[in-house]
N, C-alpha and C positions, 0 to 999 in steps of 0.2 A: 703295516699302516700305523699301528699304535706306536711303534718304535720311532717312526718319522715324526708323528705328532709330539712325542716326548722330546725329540731333539729341538723342535720349534719352541716348545714350552720352555725348555732350558735356555734357548737363545734369547727369548723374550725376557726371561728373568735376568739374564746377564746384562742385556741392553738397558734394563730399567733398574738395575741394582743401585741403591739398597731397598727399593720399594717392597720387594718380597719379604723383607724382615720387619716391615712396618705397615703391613696391610690393614691392620685394625685402627690405626691412629693417624695416618698421613695419606695425602692425595698427591698426584702429580702436580708439580708447581713450576711448569715451564715458564719461559719468559713472555709468553703471550698474555695480553691483558685478560682474555677470557678465562685463564686458569684460576683467577681469584674468585670467580663467581659461577661460571657455567657448570663445573662439576658439582657444586653445592645445589644448584637448581636441579640437575639431573638426579642427584641422590634424593632430593625431596620429592620430585614427581614420581619416581619409581617406588619410593616408600609408600606414598599415598595410594598408588595403583595396587601395590601388593596387598596392603591392608584391606582396601575396598573389595578387591576380588576375593579375598579369603574370608571376609566377614560380612560385608554389606555391599554387594555389587550395585545396588540402586543408588549408592552414594558416589559412584565413580566420577561423575561429572562435577560434583560439588567438592572442590578442594577447600582448604582452610585459609587461603590467602585472599587478599583484596576484600576482606569482610567489610560490609555485608553483601557484596556482590554474589550472584549465584552462577552456577554452571561455568566455572572458571578454568576447567581443565584445558580447554582448547584455545586459550589465548597464546599458547606457544607450543613447543615441541613436546609431544606426549611420550616419546621414547618407547612405544610399545615393542619395537623390534628387540630391544635389549632386555625387556622385562623377563623373558624365560630364563635368562642367565643371572638376573639379579634377585628375583623373587625367592627361590629356595633358600639361598644363604641368608637373606634378610629375615624371612619368617622364622628360620631356625635360630638365628643369633640376635636379631634385633639391632644389628650393627650395620648402618648404611655405608660406612666407610669401607668395611671389609667386603660387603656385597658389591660395591661399586668397583673396587680395585680388582676383585676376582673376575667380574664381568668384563672389564676393560682388557686386562691381560689375557684372559681366556679367549676372547673374541679375536684379538690380534693374532694370537698363536693359531687359532682355527683358520683364520683367513690365509695366513702364510702356508699352512698345511694344505688347504684347499687349492691354492695356486700350484703348489708342488704336485699334487695328484693330477690336476688337469694337464700341466706341462708334461708330466711323466707319461700320461696316456697318449698325448699327441706325439711325443718324440721317442717313447720307449726308453727313456734315460732318466735315472734318478738325479745325476748331476745337473741336468737341465732343469729338473724340478726344484732343486736347491737354489739354483740361480734365480728362478722366478720368485720363490718365497723370500730369498734374501733381498731381492730388488724392492719388494714391498716393505720389509722391515727396516731397510736402510734409508727409505725415503723420509726426509725430515718432517713431512706432513703427518706422519703416523705417530711415532713414540715421542717426538719432541715438538710436534706442531698441533694443529687444530684437533686431530683425533684424540689426543690426550686430554684436551679440555672439554670435549663433548663426547662422552663414551658411546652414545647411540650411533655415532659414525664409525665406531670400531666394528660394528656388525656388518661385515662385508663378506663373510664366509660363504654366503649363498651365491654370490655373483660369479665366481669362476665356473661352477657347474652350470649356471644359467648360460654363460657364454659357450660352454662346451656342448650342452644339449641343443641350443639354438643353432649351432653350426651345421647340424645334420637335419635335413627336412624329415619331419615325422611321417612315417608310413601309415599311421592310423591316428584317430583322435585320442585313443587311449595312450598312445605313445607321446603325443603332444602334451597331454595332461600331466606328464611328469614334471613339466616346467611350473605348473600352477602353484604348488605349495612353496617351492623355492622363491618364486616371483613375489608371492604375497608376503612371505617372511622378510624378504629383502626390502621391499617397498615400505614395510612398516617401520624400518629403522628411521626413516624420515620421509613423510609423504609430500613435503614441499620441494625438497631438493633431490634426494636420491631416487624417489619414485619416478619422476619425469625423466631423469637422466638414465634410468634403466629401461623404461617403457619406450622411449624415443628410438633407440637403436633397434629394438625388437620390432617396432612398427615399420622401420625402414626395411628390415629383413623381410617382413611379411609382404610389404608392397613390392619388393624386388621379386619375390617368388610368384606373386600374383601376375607379374608381367610376362612370365614364361609359362606356356601351356604345360610343360613337363612337371613344373613344381607348383602349379596353381592350387591344387588341392592341399598341398602342404602349407601354402600361404594362408589359405582359408582356415586351416586348423590352428595355425599360430595366431591369427587374428581372433579366433574364438577364445583361445586361452587368454589373450590380452583383455578381451571384454570381460571374461569371468574374473580376472584379477582386479580390474577396476571396480566391478560389482562388489567383490569381497572387501575392497578398501573404502567403499562408499560410506559406511557409517563414520569413519574418521573424517572424511571430507565433508560430510554433512555437519559434523560437530564444528569444524572450522567455519563452514558457511553460516551456521546459526550465529556464531559470534559476530561475523561480519554484518549480518542482517540486524542484530540487536544493537550494533554500534555503527551508525551511519558515517561517523567521522573517525573510524578506526585507524586509518593511516596516520592521523595526527596524534593518536594515543599511544605513543612509544617514546622511550628514552633515546632511541637511536634516530639521529637526524639523517635525512637523505644525503647521499654523497655521490660524487661523480663515479659512474661505472666505466672505468678506463681499462683498456688493454694496452699496457706499455709494450711497444714493439721495439726490437724483434723478439725479446726473451720472455715477455709476459705469458704467452701460452705454455711455456715450459717451467712455470713456477707453481707454487702451491701444490695442489693434488698431483699435478703432472711433473713435479720436480723429482723424478727418480734419479739415482746417482749417475754421474757421468759415465761410469763403466757400463751401466745398463744401456744408456743411449748409444755408446760405441758398439755394444753387442748387437743392438737392434739394427744399426746402420750397416755394420759389416755382414751380419746374418742376412739382411734383406738383399744386399748386393750379391752374396754368394748364392742365395736362393734363386735370384733372377738369372744369373749367368752360369749356373752349374745345374743342368737338367737332371743329373743323377740324384740331386738332393730333393727333387720334387716327386717323391714317391708316396704312396698310400694317401692318408688324409692330411698330409702336411700343407698342401696348397690351400685347402679349406681352412685350416687352422690359422695360417698367415692372413688370409682374407678376412676372416671374422674378427680376430683379435685386432687387425688393422682398422676395421670399420669402427669398432668401439673406441679405439684410440683416436681416430679421426674425428668422430662426433664430439668426444670430450675436449680435444685440444683446439678444434676449429669451430664447430657449430656452436658450442656453448661458451664462446668468448663474450666478454663484456661488450656492450653495443657501441662504445666510442673508442677509437684507436688513438694512440698517443705516440708520436714519432718526432724526436728531436725538438720538443717544445711546441709542437703543433698538434691540434686535435682534429679528427675527422670521423665521419660516420662510417662504421662497418655495416655490412648487410643486416646484422642484428639490430642496428639502429633504426632501420626501416620498420622492423617489427615493433620496436619500442615506441615509435611514433604513432602506431595504429592500434596497438593492443596494450592494455595496462598490465602487461605481464610482469614488468620490473617493479610494479608497486608491491607485489607479493614476493617475488624473487629478488631480494635486496642484495644478496651476495652471490652473483652468478658463478663465481669461481667454484662454489661447492658442487655445481652441476658437473664438474670435471672429475669428481671422485671415481666414477666407473672407469674413466680413462687410466687412472692409476693401476687398476687391476689389469686392464688390457696391456699396458706398457710392461708390467711385470711378466705377463705371459709372453709378450714379444721378446723380452730379454731371454727367457728360457728357450724360445724357438731360435733366437739368434745364436745362443751358445751351442745348441744342437747342430746348427748349420756349420759353425766353425769347427766343431769336433768332427763332423762328417768329413771335412777335408783333411783331418789329421789321423783318421782311423788306421791308415796303412803304417803309421809310425808307432803303433802299439798303444798301450794304455797310460804310459807314464806322462806323455806330453799333454793329453787332455786333462789328466788329473792335476798337473801343474798349472794348466790354464785356469781350471776352476778355482784352485787356491789363490791364484793371482787376482782373479776377478773379485772373489770374496774379500780378499785383503784390501783391494782398492776401494770397494764399496764401504767397508767399515772404517777405513782411514778417513774417507770423506765424511762419514757419519759423525765422527768424533772431532773433526778438525776445528770446529768453531768454539770448542770448549777448552778452558785451561786444562793442562794435563792432569791435575789432581781432582778436578770436579767430577762428581758422580751425578747420577740422574737427579735432577732437582725435585725436591719434595716440599710440601707445605702442610703444617698440622691441620687436621680437620677441626672445625669449630666444636668447642665443648662448653658445657656449663658446669659450674660448681654443683656438686651433688645436693647440697643443702638448698641452693637456689632452685634446682630442678624439682626438688620435693615440694618447695613452696609454690612453684608454678603449677604443679599438678593438683594442688589442693583446691584450686578454683577452676571453673570451666568457661568463664566469660571471655569476651574479646580482649586481646592483648596487643599492645603496640611496643615495638623495640625502637629505642632512640639512642644516639642521634641518627638522622639520615642526612647524608651529604647532598649537595644540590646538583641535580641533573634534570633538565627538561621540566623543572618544577616539581618533580616527584621523588627526588632522591636517587642516589646512584645504585648500581646493581649489587655492589659488594655488601652494603649494609642490609639490603633487603634479602639477598640470597643467604646471608648468615642467619638472619632471623628465621627464614624458612627452614634451614637445616636444623636450627635449634628446635623448631616446632615438631620435627620428627619424633622427638623424645617426650615433649609435654602435650602435644596434640591439641593445643588451644587454637581457637579461631584467631587469625592475624589480620590486623589492618595493613600490615606491610605486604609487599608483593613485588616480584620481579618476573618478567616474561617478555616475549617478543612484543606484546601489546598489553595495555592495561584497560580496565573497564571505565566507562564514563563515571565521573565523580571521584575517581582516585586522586587526580591531580589536586582537586579542591581539598580532599581530606588530608593529603600530605602537606599542603600549605598551612592548614590548621595545626598539624603535628609539629611543624617547624616553629610555630609561635609558642608552644608550651614552654613553661608552665602558666602562660597567660590564662586567667580564669575564663575570659570570654571564649577563647579557642577551646578550652577544655569543656565548657558547657555545650558548645555546638557539637563537638565530637561525641560527647556522651549521649546527647540527644539523638544524633543521627545514626550512631553505630552501637550504642550500648557499651561503650568502652569501659572495661572493668579494671584493667591492670596495665601499668607502664613499667617496662624494664629499661633502665637507663645505664649506659656504659659511660661512666663519668670520665674515664681516661681519654676519651675521644672528643671531649667538649673543649671549646675555646674558654679562656679564663672568664669572660663576661657571661657566657652561657652557664658555666659551672657555678658562678656566684648566684645567678638567678635561681638555680635549682636548690642550692644549699641554704637559701634564706627561707625559713618556714613562713614568714609573712607573705611571701610571693607564691605560695603553693596552695591557695584556697581550693578546697575540694579534693585535695590529695593527702594521703597519709602514707608515710614511709613505713613499710612493714618488715624491711630487712636490708642489711648491707652485707655484701658478699665480695670482699676485696674492693675492686673498683666498680662493681655493679650494685646499683640501688634498685629496690623493688618498691613501687608505689601502687596503692589501690585507690580507686575513686570512691571516696567515703560516702558521698551523697550527691544527688544531682546538684551541681553548682548553679549559681544564679545564671539565668539566661543573659545574653548580651543586652546591655542597657539597664541591667539591674532589675528586670522584671521577674517576679516569682514564678 
């Protein structure tokens, strides 16, 4: 088993090369927009949680962003699922970039290995296991897509054994409880998208077993495990619910505008998380045909494996589609649209495609099963032909994996944000609230890149931040950022200082427009501010005294 895991670790290192040589300084920099800010956000939230749990658990909910707002952890993804893989490295080294990269690459390798082991147990074949693991690694969604920008979604290694264990009705409640820790750990990777996408198929399985007298007891046991899992997740859901209660207009407090939730037909269901390589789809189709028409292949637990992996794939690719279909320029409601009209589900689930992530796992398993079915028809011809078939399939998968890149391009990386050591020392000398400028404009609060960079910087100086980026922002944040964009205007500075206790401003002058730079460089226009240091293109200002209130009142 360890040898197989080592093979997958080496394969992941090769597919992400040269990331393994720059683990401490660079992060995946794929072409997706989120790669410029989501990894920074995840590094920040995991660093906060690691420190809080290690030193002051009572401060877990109070992050340092959106100052002076309180209980800000649950305005977005808490990333608890990836925390066990991030925390040890971060606490030992203090390097969030290293911890984030190791967690990402390690969880991807563990997921491929987990798929391999489940496929091997179902088929008795290591080559079938390799096909399952390779189908996952070669999916663009993983190393070159969304998973690389949001490392919490790399934590999928618990899902293959969940599918495996759920496929067999438990003979006792103790046996059913084996699912519980796996289920809780998997759902913690993301309680908004992954948790419902995992719980829904299991609920269907439980209901199906309840309908048959012979399996009714097993169905009740599975339902009991699901109830216990939801109870274990309840504190996280309560945290998000409290944010919703404290912010009656929360849906309007986001930089992300609502957008049409369209399923582009016919190929939309087979993109994103379900976009496994074409070779995997061919194996699934051919293997399913052979399985149906060759009774000799339907031995042991193989029928159950096909049925359960197929159920997870069906739920992901069909049930979790966006509510509006789009076909040749015309839109129409899918059955999911009926639900959207009656339940405000899609106010929370703004990216339904993420619900299809468990289907990626199921499709990888089906590819392994399909390969086993194909090999089963070739067994009489010896071992050479099946081995050649496996190599041909793997070659086709990874040819497709690399085809969209120029021949000389390696895995794209981007440097992690850093601060000059002298600047960092100066920031650490004070503990008051800090604001990083400039902030570009988006929804009146600034864009995610500038805020996420400020949050990543704060891992090292640990100052309270007026900046912040998350799925949502607290009431008052838009107004504070409107004042921040007016700086160094004295009236705006006075109001910010009075409302937040603003102590320090870090200004990245190289990102200013000429008129903005001229305003900041003129001492006569910086009433209430004193420059305390220049560090290359970065200037550090401190609020010297409470400036005059708007209107000149003392």
